[in-house]
C-alpha positions as CSV (number, residue, x, y, z in Angstrom):
1,M,1.1,7.6,-8.4
2,E,2.2,6.2,-11.9
3,I,5.4,7.7,-13.4
4,I,5.5,5.6,-16.4
5,Q,2.8,3.5,-17.7
6,I,3.1,1.0,-20.7
7,K,0.5,-1.0,-22.4
8,N,0.7,-3.3,-25.5
9,L,3.4,-1.3,-27.0
10,I,5.1,-2.6,-29.9
11,K,8.2,-1.2,-32.0
12,K,8.6,-2.6,-35.4
13,Y,11.5,-1.4,-38.0
14,K,11.4,-0.9,-41.8
15,N,11.6,-5.1,-42.4
16,E,8.5,-5.3,-39.7
17,K,10.7,-7.3,-37.1
18,K,9.1,-6.6,-34.1
19,V,12.0,-5.3,-31.5
20,L,10.0,-4.7,-28.7
21,D,6.1,-6.2,-27.4
22,I,6.1,-5.0,-23.8
23,K,2.3,-5.9,-22.8
24,G,2.2,-3.6,-19.5
25,L,4.6,-1.9,-17.5
26,T,4.0,0.4,-14.2
27,V,6.7,2.5,-12.5
28,R,5.7,4.0,-9.4
29,Q,6.6,7.0,-7.8
30,G,9.6,5.8,-5.3
31,E,10.1,2.6,-6.9
32,I,13.7,1.7,-8.0
33,F,13.6,0.5,-11.3
34,S,16.3,-1.3,-13.1
35,L,16.4,-2.4,-17.0
36,L,18.1,-6.0,-17.8
37,G,18.4,-8.0,-20.5
38,P,20.6,-9.9,-22.9
39,N,21.9,-7.8,-26.3
40,G,19.3,-7.2,-28.5
41,A,16.8,-7.2,-26.0
42,G,15.4,-3.9,-26.4
43,K,16.9,-2.3,-23.5
44,S,18.3,0.6,-25.7
45,T,14.8,1.1,-27.8
46,L,13.0,1.4,-25.1
47,I,14.6,4.4,-23.0
48,N,15.1,5.7,-27.0
49,I,10.9,5.7,-27.3
50,L,10.6,7.1,-23.2
51,T,12.8,9.9,-24.1
52,T,10.9,10.4,-27.8
53,Y,13.8,10.1,-30.0
54,L,12.2,6.7,-31.3
55,D,8.4,6.5,-32.1
56,Y,6.6,3.1,-31.8
57,N,4.1,1.4,-33.8
58,S,1.3,0.8,-31.3
59,G,0.0,0.8,-27.7
60,E,-0.1,3.6,-24.8
61,I,2.7,5.4,-23.0
62,K,1.8,7.6,-20.3
63,I,4.5,9.7,-18.2
64,S,3.1,11.3,-15.2
65,G,-0.4,10.6,-16.4
66,K,-0.2,12.7,-19.5
67,D,0.0,10.3,-23.4
68,L,3.3,10.5,-25.0
69,R,1.9,10.8,-28.2
70,K,-0.5,13.4,-27.7
71,E,1.2,15.9,-25.0
72,Y,4.7,15.7,-25.7
73,Y,5.8,19.2,-25.0
74,E,3.7,19.4,-22.1
75,I,6.0,16.3,-20.8
76,R,9.4,17.7,-22.3
77,K,8.9,20.9,-20.4
78,K,9.2,19.2,-16.6
């Protein structure tokens, strides 16, 4: 089962600078996942999007099969 599934995720700030561009990422149940990269790579931005602290411009994010935008409250209940 996919715990986190991301497709074509894009995050831009007001100045239209693209700070995050993820074509695809899947984390399955039981896998160990690490987020590594240099300063400014988008690690914190991705975490803030996954925790709904930040919104994203386009793409699709599913948490345990639920759409992050459409089923936000259902996901947060868990």
